[in-house]
N, C-alpha and C positions, 0 to 999 in steps of 0.2 A: 201728845195731843196740845192744840191750841185752847188760849183761854175762852175761845167761842168754845170749843167742843167742852171742856169743861164744865160748864155753864148748862148747857145743852144737855149731856149728860146724868149734871147731876136733876136737874130738872125733869128728866124721864125717872129716875130713881123715886125723886119727892112727889112726883105725884098717885103712885096709889098711899100715899103715908099722910098726904093731905087730903084724900079725899075720905082717907076711916078717920081722921081727924075732924071732919067737919069744916077744914078751913080752905079756902082757893088759893093756889099760888102766884102773887101779886111779880115777883121778879126772883132772879138768881144772877148776883154778879162775883167776878172772881176778879181778887182789883188787890194794888202792891199797895201798900201805903206804907212811907219808909222801908226798914228793912221787914215787912210783913207782908205775908199772903192771907187776903183774908175772903172765905167764900161767904157770901151771905146769900141766905132762904130768907125771902120776906112773903108773908103770907097773912091774908087778911079776911072776914069774915063779916056777915050784918052786924052791926053792934061795934064789929068790932073784935080781935083778942086779947086775948090779957096773957098775963104768966104763967098759966099752965098750959095753954094752947102752943107757945113756945116752946117751951121744955119739950113736952112732947113732940111735937116734932123734932126740935132739937135731938133727941135721945134716940130717935124711929133711926130716923139720916145720919148721924151719928155711927149708928150699928152699919146702918148699908153701904158710908161712903169706905166704914173702916174691911167689908166684904171685897168689894170690887174694887178699891185699890189704884185707882187710876189717874192717882193725881201723884206726880211724883217727888213735887216740892211740901215741905212744910206749911200747913196752912194756919190758920184759926177759923171755925165754921161758927158762927153767928145766926141766928133763927128769929126775926123779929116782925113786927107789924114796919110796913111802908111807911109810916107816920103820914101827921095830917097835911105838912106842905109837902105829901109827894110829890116826885118825880114821873113825866107823863110821859113814860118813853116807848110805847107799844101803842098800836092800831087800838089794842082791845082798852088801856087804860083811855088813849083819848074819848072814844065810845064812852065809856061810861063817866066821862066826866064834863060829857055837853050842855051847856044850861046853865056851870055851874062856873066862877072868879077862878082864873090864872092867871098869874105871873109870867110874860116870856123874858127873857134875855136873848140877845141876837150876837152873836159873834161881831161885825161892825155895825159903826151906829148907823139909824135910817133919821134922817132927817132930827140927827145930832141926839138918835137918846139911841140907847142902849138894851132900855129898861124899860119893858111895857105892860098894861095887866088892863083885863076888861072879860066879859062875858067868853067862853069858849062857843061860836057860834058850829061852826064845820071845819070838817079836814077832810084832805084827799091824802092821796101816794106825794104830790108837791107843795102842797102850801095848808097851814094851819090860818082858819078865820075867825078874830075877835072881832069883841062890839065893843065901845066906850063911851058912847057919845055918838061915834061914829066905825064906821066900816073898817078895819084894816088886818088886812092880807099880808102873809108874810110865808115867801119863801122856806118849807125847808128845812132847808139845806142853809139857811142864814140863819135858823133858829139852833143856839146852845142851850139850849135849857126852859122846857117848862115845866112847870109846875101850879097845884090845885096854890090858890092864894089863900095863907091865914086871915089876913084882916083886910078887908078890900074898900 
């Protein structure tokens, strides 16, 4: 199985657990950092998640992962909140963040800059638009990272 398949299968296993615990799945990622693999599940709910939410989801997900045993590598399971400065990776993240302050980092400089901030105005399959005094339209293929701004 490939990395994306591990993430998708984990999200399938996590869906009923999240529902039972009253949280939503924000994202699942399987990444290598140094010598270690990490399987990270980010959960959220209105008002934010607490340590008890993370612990309950982690225990239930760990049991399911042990049962299914579809990841051949040794990995570290982490369940947490996506945090205040959360990365907006999916369209559903962008949809929820319309009208909020965001930071955008681009792969290459645009007019001498690689970092931009503004209010997320709109997005579609190929562009992201922010407003900061003026409207700025970015090609999604040029955006390395978009996240909620911590302090604008």
